[in-house]
NUNU-700182 format. One record per residue (C-alpha): residue number from 1; residue in three letters; z, x, y. Coordinates in steps of 0.001 Angstrom, whole numbers. Layout:
(r NUM ALA (Z X Y))
...
This chain:
(r 1 MET (0 -165 93))
(r 2 SER (-738 1138 3648))
(r 3 GLY (1101 2421 6008))
(r 4 LYS (814 -351 8342))
(r 5 ARG (1462 -3213 5551))
(r 6 SER (5337 -1138 5316))
(r 7 ALA (5829 -1010 8262))
(r 8 THR (5284 -5277 8246))
(r 9 VAL (6909 -5731 5389))
(r 10 ILE (10038 -4109 7402))
(r 11 ILE (10166 -5892 10331))
(r 12 THR (9449 -9122 8250))
(r 13 LEU (13004 -8012 6367))
(r 14 LEU (14529 -7612 9283))
(r 15 SER (13517 -11305 11150))
(r 16 LEU (15295 -12342 8105))
(r 17 LEU (18036 -10917 8712))
(r 18 ALA (18304 -11933 11794))
(r 19 PHE (20081 -16041 11748))
(r 20 PRO (20505 -18568 13373))
(r 21 ALA (24162 -18593 14509))
(r 22 ALA (26081 -21128 14225))
(r 23 ALA (27240 -23430 17248))
(r 24 SER (30760 -24129 18795))
(r 25 ALA (31817 -27622 16865))
(r 26 ALA (35243 -29039 14865))
(r 27 ASP (35162 -27700 12226))
(r 28 THR (36797 -29458 8195))
(r 29 TRP (39044 -27560 6188))
(r 30 ALA (39157 -27559 2194))
(r 31 SER (41616 -26963 214))
(r 32 PRO (42778 -26728 -4302))
(r 33 GLY (45350 -29929 -3427))
(r 34 GLY (43119 -31122 -722))
(r 35 THR (43284 -35371 -304))
(r 36 GLY (41363 -38136 1622))
(r 37 SER (39577 -37773 4188))
(r 38 ALA (40866 -36044 7664))
(r 39 CYS (39923 -33076 6718))
(r 40 THR (41869 -30895 8965))
(r 41 GLU (43711 -27457 8591))
(r 42 ALA (46811 -29507 8783))
(r 43 ASN (45315 -31700 6584))
(r 44 PRO (43170 -29849 4073))
(r 45 CYS (40417 -32756 2681))
(r 46 SER (39359 -31777 -1156))
(r 47 LEU (35537 -29686 -1469))
(r 48 PHE (33849 -32448 -1960))
(r 49 MET (35116 -34525 493))
(r 50 ALA (34619 -31840 3222))
(r 51 SER (31038 -30448 2402))
(r 52 GLN (30220 -34597 2118))
(r 53 THR (32003 -35903 5663))
(r 54 VAL (30753 -32701 7105))
(r 55 THR (28330 -32966 10227))
(r 56 PRO (25318 -30512 11206))
(r 57 GLU (26776 -27542 12920))
(r 58 GLN (29856 -27724 11673))
(r 59 ASP (32135 -25118 9610))
(r 60 VAL (33650 -25859 5171))
(r 61 HIS (36909 -24132 5747))
(r 62 ILE (37612 -22867 1530))
(r 63 GLY (40854 -21758 2148))
(r 64 SER (42840 -19715 -696))
(r 65 GLY (42655 -20758 -4231))
(r 66 ASN (41254 -22157 -7214))
(r 67 TYR (39307 -24614 -6761))
(r 68 GLY (38926 -26631 -10808))
(r 69 SER (39392 -23806 -13810))
(r 70 PRO (37934 -22210 -16784))
(r 71 ALA (38293 -24969 -19186))
(r 72 SER (38030 -27209 -16190))
(r 73 PRO (35594 -26567 -13771))
(r 74 LEU (34885 -28935 -11197))
(r 75 THR (31830 -31020 -12189))
(r 76 ASP (30366 -31348 -8522))
(r 77 ARG (28442 -28945 -7466))
(r 78 LEU (28862 -27631 -3337))
(r 79 TYR (26358 -29369 -1238))
(r 80 THR (25625 -30864 2052))
(r 81 THR (22434 -32916 3465))
(r 82 ALA (24040 -32045 7327))
(r 83 ASP (21625 -29038 8414))
(r 84 ARG (22963 -25141 9806))
(r 85 VAL (26710 -25710 8176))
(r 86 HIS (28299 -23102 7683))
(r 87 PHE (30137 -22815 4807))
(r 88 ILE (33316 -19695 5306))
(r 89 GLY (34737 -18860 2612))
(r 90 HIS (38908 -17084 1341))
(r 91 PRO (38154 -14356 -207))
(r 92 ASP (40938 -15155 -2493))
(r 93 ALA (38919 -18272 -3269))
(r 94 ASN (37732 -19753 -6407))
(r 95 LEU (35385 -21881 -7142))
(r 96 TYR (34707 -22839 -11035))
(r 97 ILE (32310 -24996 -11464))
(r 98 ASP (30077 -26811 -13907))
(r 99 SER (28010 -28893 -12591))
(r 100 SER (27107 -33044 -13281))
(r 101 SER (24068 -33448 -11217))
(r 102 THR (21870 -30590 -10852))
(r 103 ASP (21664 -26798 -12909))
(r 104 SER (22593 -25205 -10031))
(r 105 SER (26536 -24571 -8798))
(r 106 VAL (25779 -23718 -4264))
(r 107 SER (22943 -25064 -3276))
(r 108 LEU (22168 -24409 821))
(r 109 THR (19090 -26084 1661))
(r 110 ASP (18333 -26600 6082))
(r 111 TYR (19577 -23391 7411))
(r 112 GLN (22728 -23062 5965))
(r 113 GLN (24635 -20570 4754))
(r 114 ILE (27499 -19588 2786))
(r 115 ARG (29921 -16526 4766))
(r 116 GLY (32091 -15747 1644))
(r 117 ASN (34340 -13139 2411))
(r 118 GLY (34166 -11762 -627))
(r 119 MET (35157 -15447 -2624))
(r 120 LYS (34220 -16004 -6044))
(r 121 ILE (31734 -18321 -7700))
(r 122 HIS (32412 -18766 -11034))
(r 123 SER (28574 -20945 -12516))
(r 124 PHE (28318 -22617 -15760))
(r 125 ASP (25097 -23132 -15193))
(r 126 LEU (21744 -22028 -15025))
(r 127 GLN (21328 -21044 -11218))
(r 128 GLY (25013 -20225 -9337))
(r 129 VAL (23953 -20551 -5751))
(r 130 THR (20371 -21766 -5446))
(r 131 LEU (19228 -20601 -1577))
(r 132 TYR (16195 -22228 159))
(r 133 GLY (13606 -22263 1955))
(r 134 GLN (15521 -19544 5196))
(r 135 THR (19430 -19829 4504))
(r 136 GLN (22016 -16816 3483))
(r 137 ILE (25092 -15897 1921))
(r 138 ASP (27244 -12467 2849))
(r 139 ARG (29709 -11334 978))
(r 140 LEU (29574 -13729 -1368))
(r 141 TRP (30664 -13132 -5147))
(r 142 VAL (28009 -14491 -7343))
(r 143 ARG (28597 -14853 -11654))
(r 144 THR (26854 -17201 -14170))
(r 145 THR (26630 -17514 -17753))
(r 146 LEU (25132 -19308 -20279))
(r 147 ASN (21610 -17341 -21061))
(r 148 ASP (18524 -17351 -19111))
(r 149 SER (20880 -18480 -16583))
(r 150 THR (19831 -17453 -11997))
(r 151 ALA (22767 -15795 -10841))
(r 152 CYS (21405 -16138 -7085))
(r 153 ALA (18180 -18089 -7411))
(r 154 ILE (15329 -18521 -3844))
(r 155 TYR (12814 -21309 -3743))
(r 156 ARG (10975 -22360 -488))
(r 157 LEU (11383 -25278 1201))
(r 158 SER (8046 -26788 2543))
(r 159 ALA (7297 -24736 4729))
(r 160 VAL (9784 -22583 4774))
(r 161 THR (9882 -19042 3103))
(r 162 GLY (12380 -16281 3724))
(r 163 ALA (15922 -16708 2475))
(r 164 SER (18557 -13482 2271))
(r 165 ILE (21499 -11957 642))
(r 166 LEU (23446 -9775 2300))
(r 167 SER (26977 -7774 535))
(r 168 SER (27118 -9803 -2326))
(r 169 LEU (26610 -9049 -5231))
(r 170 CYS (25168 -11129 -8227))
(r 171 ALA (26055 -11173 -11652))
(r 172 ALA (23768 -12794 -15266))
(r 173 ASN (26524 -12692 -17496))
(r 174 THR (24934 -13547 -20841))
(r 175 SER (23082 -11845 -24109))
(r 176 ASN (19891 -13272 -23624))
(r 177 GLY (17159 -14263 -20061))
(r 178 GLY (19538 -13116 -17478))
(r 179 ARG (18500 -13486 -13643))
(r 180 GLY (20724 -11614 -11342))
(r 181 ILE (18807 -12403 -8109))
(r 182 PHE (15332 -13548 -8666))
(r 183 LEU (12759 -15236 -5463))
(r 184 TYR (10834 -17873 -7546))
(r 185 ALA (7306 -18616 -5841))
(r 186 ASN (4853 -20802 -6564))
(r 187 GLN (2231 -19621 -4207))
(r 188 ASN (1594 -17193 -2217))
(r 189 ASP (3505 -16367 774))
(r 190 ASP (6690 -16393 -164))
(r 191 ARG (9774 -14229 1584))
(r 192 GLY (13484 -13109 -71))
(r 193 GLY (15287 -10412 1532))
(r 194 VAL (17959 -8420 -91))
(r 195 HIS (20314 -5927 1818))
(r 196 GLY (23715 -3973 770))
(r 197 SER (23937 -6366 -1987))
(r 198 THR (24271 -6027 -6621))
(r 199 GLY (22262 -7633 -8846))
(r 200 ILE (23363 -7746 -12262))
(r 201 ALA (20962 -9172 -15738))
(r 202 THR (23369 -8395 -18810))
(r 203 GLY (21704 -9143 -21964))
(r 204 THR (18065 -9171 -24143))
(r 205 ASN (15158 -9588 -21182))
(r 206 SER (17066 -9680 -18488))
(r 207 VAL (16000 -8504 -14743))
(r 208 GLY (18794 -7307 -12430))
(r 209 ILE (16356 -7507 -8913))
(r 210 GLY (12763 -9387 -9195))
(r 211 VAL (10321 -11590 -7969))
(r 212 GLU (7998 -14063 -10178))
(r 213 ASN (5103 -16007 -8562))
(r 214 THR (3431 -19104 -10485))
(r 215 GLY (489 -19920 -7740))
(r 216 ILE (1497 -23371 -9354))
(r 217 GLY (1898 -24672 -5385))
(r 218 GLY (-1619 -22065 -4690))
(r 219 GLY (-2544 -21275 -779))
(r 220 GLY (-991 -18341 1573))
(r 221 SER (-3130 -15701 1579))
(r 222 GLU (-435 -12495 1702))
(r 223 PRO (1193 -11154 -1460))
(r 224 SER (4721 -13198 -2167))
(r 225 PHE (8138 -10953 -2462))
(r 226 ILE (11355 -9757 -2369))
(r 227 ALA (12671 -7170 -834))
(r 228 ILE (15367 -4965 -887))
(r 229 TYR (17231 -2604 1057))
(r 230 HIS (19489 -452 448))
(r 231 SER (21237 -2582 -2264))
(r 232 ILE (21833 -2159 -6519))
(r 233 ALA (18987 -3079 -9260))
(r 234 ASN (19981 -3171 -12298))
(r 235 ALA (19736 -5004 -16704))
(r 236 SER (21369 -3943 -19753))
(r 237 GLY (19467 -4563 -23322))
(r 238 PRO (16187 -4807 -24973))
(r 239 GLY (13133 -5866 -23099))
(r 240 SER (14998 -5306 -19559))
(r 241 LEU (14552 -4602 -15835))
(r 242 ASP (16344 -3163 -13603))
(r 243 ILE (13785 -5057 -10484))
(r 244 SER (10311 -6949 -11535))
(r 245 SER (8099 -8876 -10251))
(r 246 GLN (5506 -10589 -11998))
(r 247 ASN (2148 -12959 -11791))
(r 248 ASP (-389 -15131 -13583))
(r 249 SER (-3072 -13463 -11243))
(r 250 ALA (-4826 -11899 -9564))
(r 251 LEU (-5141 -14258 -6938))
(r 252 ASN (-1738 -15093 -6441))
(r 253 LYS (796 -12332 -6240))
(r 254 ALA (3950 -10953 -6921))
(r 255 CYS (5721 -8003 -4124))
(r 256 VAL (9417 -5950 -4641))
(r 257 ILE (9475 -4171 -2007))
(r 258 ALA (12881 -1359 -2507))
(r 259 LEU (13934 543 322))
(r 260 ASN (16780 3489 -1394))
(r 261 VAL (17709 1241 -4122))
(r 262 ALA (19804 2547 -6691))
(r 263 SER (17109 1454 -9533))
(r 264 VAL (15683 3093 -13534))
(r 265 THR (13244 821 -15661))
(r 266 GLY (11227 -1210 -12928))
(r 267 ALA (7305 -2609 -13339))
(r 268 ASN (4930 -4203 -11080))
(r 269 GLY (3179 -6639 -11074))
(r 270 GLN (-756 -6293 -9391))
(r 271 CYS (-130 -5452 -6223))
(r 272 ALA (1253 -2153 -5705))
(r 273 GLY (4437 -2670 -3919))
(r 274 VAL (7208 -121 -1790))
(r 275 ASP (8717 2546 -3491))
(r 276 ASN (10522 4549 -774))
(r 277 ASN (13591 7114 -890))
(r 278 PRO (14421 5939 -4702))
(r 279 ILE (17662 5844 -6296))
(r 280 ARG (17140 7117 -9983))
(r 281 GLN (20718 6732 -11892))
(r 282 SER (22975 4770 -13158))
(r 283 PRO (25550 2690 -10953))
(r 284 ASP (28878 3287 -13284))
(r 285 PHE (30006 399 -12731))
(r 286 VAL (34249 902 -13009))
(r 287 SER (33887 -2472 -15871))
(r 288 PRO (30636 -3223 -16776))
(r 289 GLY (30945 -7145 -16193))
(r 290 ILE (34279 -7167 -15107))
(r 291 ASP (34714 -4743 -12734))
(r 292 PHE (31178 -3806 -10513))
(r 293 HIS (32914 -1349 -7703))
(r 294 LEU (31545 2021 -8028))
(r 295 LYS (33910 4505 -9912))
(r 296 ALA (34622 7052 -8062))
(r 297 ASP (32250 9919 -9549))
(r 298 SER (29225 7687 -9528))
(r 299 ALA (26551 9328 -8382))
(r 300 LEU (25865 6297 -6129))
(r 301 ILE (28667 7140 -3915))
(r 302 ASP (27037 8563 -640))
(r 303 GLY (24307 7971 -2680))
(r 304 ILE (21921 7153 500))
(r 305 ASN (20645 9875 1932))
(r 306 PRO (20084 10161 6015))
(r 307 VAL (16725 11303 6016))
(r 308 GLY (15799 9186 3803))
(r 309 LEU (17559 5710 5868))
(r 310 LEU (14515 3704 6553))
(r 311 GLY (15669 1056 9553))
(r 312 PRO (19600 596 10482))
(r 313 ILE (22525 -625 8336))
(r 314 GLN (22148 -4295 8877))
(r 315 THR (25731 -5394 6341))
(r 316 ALA (28487 -4045 9202))
(r 317 PHE (30524 -4397 5843))
(r 318 ASP (30387 -4794 2243))
(r 319 LEU (31967 -7384 -459))
(r 320 ASP (35359 -6417 267))
(r 321 GLY (35182 -6389 4405))
(r 322 TYR (35187 -2560 4352))
(r 323 PRO (32718 -850 6641))
(r 324 ARG (30165 481 6358))
(r 325 ASP (30037 4580 5751))
(r 326 PRO (26898 4282 9001))
(r 327 LEU (25197 8115 7614))
(r 328 ASN (25744 8332 4295))
(r 329 PRO (26709 3756 3266))
(r 330 ASP (26540 3991 -1003))
(r 331 PRO (24246 1348 -1674))
(r 332 GLY (25466 -1868 -3474))
(r 333 ALA (28127 -4928 -2643))
(r 334 TYR (30575 -2114 -1667))
(r 335 GLU (30490 268 -186))
(r 336 ARG (33938 3170 -1267))
(r 337 GLN (37044 4046 340))
(r 338 ALA (38296 6778 695))
(r 339 PRO (42264 5676 -670))
(r 340 LEU (44953 7560 1570))
(r 341 ALA (47392 9292 917))
(r 342 THR (49683 10569 3851))
(r 343 THR (53411 11794 2675))
(r 344 LEU (55533 10547 5329))
(r 345 PRO (59107 12855 6960))
(r 346 ALA (62143 12088 4746))
(r 347 THR (64939 10040 6309))
(r 348 GLY (68380 8573 5297))
(r 349 LEU (69191 12045 4643))
(r 350 GLY (72895 12656 2605))
(r 351 LEU (74667 14742 216))
(r 352 THR (72978 13300 -3040))
(r 353 GLY (70162 11085 -962))
(r 354 ALA (67415 9568 747))
(r 355 THR (64548 7552 1766))
(r 356 LEU (60579 8833 1233))
(r 357 ASN (58780 7524 2926))
(r 358 ALA (54513 7798 2964))
(r 359 GLU (51503 5844 4112))
(r 360 ALA (49316 4363 1247))
(r 361 GLN (46773 3254 508))
(r 362 THR (43907 2472 -2197))
(r 363 SER (39816 3070 -2080))
(r 364 TYR (39820 -1183 -2660))
(r 365 GLY (42226 -3625 -3857))
(r 366 THR (46006 -3376 -5507))
(r 367 GLY (46515 -44 -7015))
(r 368 SER (50121 1625 -7015))
(r 369 TYR (51667 4428 -6155))
(r 370 LEU (55121 6690 -6258))
(r 371 VAL (56539 9588 -4793))
(r 372 GLU (57232 13290 -6052))
(r 373 TYR (59926 15094 -5446))
(r 374 GLY (61662 18484 -6734))
(r 375 LEU (62961 21723 -6010))
(r 376 THR (59317 23146 -6517))
(r 377 THR (56043 21550 -5819))
(r 378 SER (56238 20987 -9213))
(r 379 TYR (58640 18219 -8354))
(r 380 GLY (59251 16409 -12222))
(r 381 ASP (60660 13730 -10961))
(r 382 SER (58852 10523 -10184))
(r 383 THR (60362 7094 -7411))
(r 384 PRO (59348 4557 -9409))
(r 385 PRO (55549 2435 -9184))
(r 386 GLY (55525 96 -5867))
(r 387 THR (52022 -1909 -5745))
(r 388 VAL (49678 -769 -2608))
(r 389 GLY (46506 -2179 -1545))
(r 390 ARG (43881 -1647 802))
(r 391 ALA (45113 -2782 4243))
(r 392 LEU (44282 -2354 7844))
(r 393 PRO (45368 -421 9005))
(r 394 ALA (47763 1657 5965))
(r 395 GLU (51181 493 4980))
(r 396 LYS (53717 2850 5040))
(r 397 VAL (56208 2716 1471))
(r 398 SER (58934 4129 1795))
(r 399 GLN (61714 3668 -2262))
(r 400 THR (64877 5630 -1880))
(r 401 ILE (65984 8224 -3836))
(r 402 THR (70140 8928 -5584))
(r 403 GLY (71612 11754 -7199))
(r 404 LEU (70052 14547 -5054))
(r 405 ALA (72354 17983 -5470))
(r 406 PRO (74342 18381 -1461))
(r 407 GLY (72656 21191 658))
(r 408 THR (69504 21797 -1260))
(r 409 THR (65828 21788 -190))
(r 410 TYR (63975 19603 -2392))
(r 411 HIS (59527 19084 -2140))
(r 412 ALA (57622 15567 -1694))
(r 413 ARG (54221 13998 -2174))
(r 414 VAL (53191 10911 -2355))
(r 415 VAL (50790 9392 -5523))
(r 416 ILE (48661 6714 -4942))
(r 417 THR (46092 5565 -7911))
(r 418 SER (43606 2671 -7641))
(r 419 PRO (43085 -438 -9068))
(r 420 ASP (39770 2288 -10381))
(r 421 GLY (42348 4226 -11879))
(r 422 ASP (41435 6980 -9059))
(r 423 VAL (44127 9321 -8081))
(r 424 THR (44713 10842 -4960))
(r 425 THR (47754 12719 -3936))
(r 426 GLY (49249 12878 -470))
(r 427 ASN (50146 16165 1432))
(r 428 ASP (53663 18178 351))
(r 429 ILE (56531 17978 2335))
(r 430 THR (59755 18993 2140))
(r 431 PHE (63081 18171 3229))
(r 432 ARG (67668 19446 2729))
(r 433 THR (70193 16896 1624))
(r 434 THR (73353 17075 3866))
(r 435 GLU (76180 20074 3021))
(r 436 ASN (79748 18462 768))
(r 437 ALA (81678 17778 4114))
(r 438 VAL (84707 20279 5440))
(r 439 CYS (87283 20406 7977))
(r 440 ARG (86911 23305 9861))
(r 441 VAL (89950 23709 11555))
(r 442 PRO (88659 22956 15735))
(r 443 GLU (89648 25114 18950))
(r 444 ILE (92484 22278 20758))
(r 445 LYS (95245 24279 22128))
(r 446 GLY (95932 23579 26038))
(r 447 LEU (94450 19249 25306))
(r 448 LYS (96391 16432 26301))
(r 449 LEU (96667 14567 21722))
(r 450 THR (94291 12236 22564))
(r 451 LYS (91342 14732 22815))
(r 452 ALA (93161 17410 20211))
(r 453 LYS (93095 14048 16980))
(r 454 LYS (88849 13182 18805))
(r 455 ARG (88468 16571 17812))
(r 456 LEU (89856 16722 15305))
(r 457 LYS (88238 14120 13853))
(r 458 LYS (84994 15522 14820))
(r 459 ALA (85424 18191 13049))
(r 460 ASN (86274 16068 9962))
(r 461 CYS (89764 16480 9785))
(r 462 ARG (93505 14737 11254))
(r 463 ILE (96342 14342 13128))
(r 464 GLY (99720 16599 11236))
(r 465 LYS (103072 16702 12621))
(r 466 VAL (104046 16161 15310))
(r 467 LYS (107202 18681 17275))
(r 468 ARG (107457 16968 20961))
(r 469 ARG (109209 19521 23885))
(r 470 SER (109444 18368 27039))
(r 471 GLY (105093 17964 28375))
(r 472 LYS (101479 16058 26975))
(r 473 PHE (99424 19616 25971))
(r 474 VAL (99246 20371 22615))
(r 475 ARG (101021 23930 22712))
(r 476 LYS (101039 25265 19251))
(r 477 GLN (98606 24522 16106))
(r 478 SER (98659 24784 12383))
(r 479 PRO (97037 26625 10698))
(r 480 LYS (94808 28689 13297))
(r 481 ALA (91482 28042 15137))
(r 482 GLY (88496 28705 12172))
(r 483 LYS (90197 27976 8757))
(r 484 VAL (88080 26081 6122))
(r 485 LEU (89982 22960 4494))
(r 486 LYS (89386 20055 2650))
(r 487 SER (87892 17684 4778))
(r 488 GLY (90659 15131 5657))
(r 489 SER (93113 18328 5803))
(r 490 ARG (95879 17796 9067))
(r 491 VAL (96516 19620 11200))
(r 492 LYS (100384 19736 12784))
(r 493 VAL (101287 20884 16390))
(r 494 THR (103915 20876 18862))
(r 495 ILE (103321 19396 22276))
(r 496 GLY (104899 20744 25697))
(r 497 PRO (104539 21425 29442))
(r 498 LYS (100010 22614 30276))
(r 499 ARG (100433 26154 31469))
């Protein structure tokens, strides 16, 4: 394909990503236990009610919690006829859907969007999310399990085409015929855009990201294509392809435009396609089929060479909501974050104990931390493990330890374990416990009795027998100043006139 055509396709994809913004309007709210029809933040309704009562250009907020369950999924798909609606997800929202009316768990039409914020769609249908026309999903996790199912499917709607998928995971975990992200074109000129996302399919004859043009609808002059930026396409199993394009004839073409895409196997139909700066590495996920974050030693970490970075990164945040690295981004839905392990100065120092402090962040999700300590940098002891996440800013954590030796210098460092098993150690610090308290007899001669008592107390001593003569000042003391005694020892004094 010519350089001119490549430039045209890139511009086209960028235009797909520039999605119309929703107008300001009263929002509606849903929660797992929502009832009634108020659909307000104070009185949320059910997900079905929220999607049926929403009016054009409103936002539907989907609160945290489980909507349905694996054993008892919702039977109503997420769908509304109101145009330009935004579904706003919550990172702790899980939607389990097995639609009784259609083959899709979620259907978007008429310029609608899902801003998932990490929300999860667990689909038991043939299609997880279906995008019709110029619709969009952003930061959405989608998983299907039926054979021959598609996690994220793109279609034309009348004359409108150009759906886009941003910072999302579309996984078809099946034993046969799964498709992660797929554009189903029935004529030329259909479009789909994928940016900073991961298309996964498992099983025999599966496809990670692809397009087909059946030509059934007829019409159009340019090939139908799916344009993929900074993404991962991965399929496993016999007869599977990471990237695929299929068409029925030379007149009905289907193309894949791949820019900075991690894939190993692929096939184009009768279209030459574009494959710029390919990353020929398998993704190496933390737990294939379950956790699609990249392992700490994955070859895809910082895998997009800045020299080959065609166009700016269009997604500022990854699926987890963490910022993308603008210079060395990771392909796919997740941008691996560097864990943070900073050991802070110890506090609360005592004879046999201290409080150990640190700042801690995992690479993603909830992990654990502990603080190692000991007489040398070999440490040898540690605090019990505590939980820590990827909070922004980093969490400040503390653990109090006892059983230390008085007047002794210790070393300490924090250790972070991320959910993927990656271990990060912090800097070493030293701290010293206090020494045993003693009565170091101070000089109190010449002081009035009240001041003498205060000075003795400060030195861990006490006033002893007081022998009085005429006067108010200490004339003699026993023992003399400088003597070291047991803490709380008494000092005898003789009171007389001032000299």
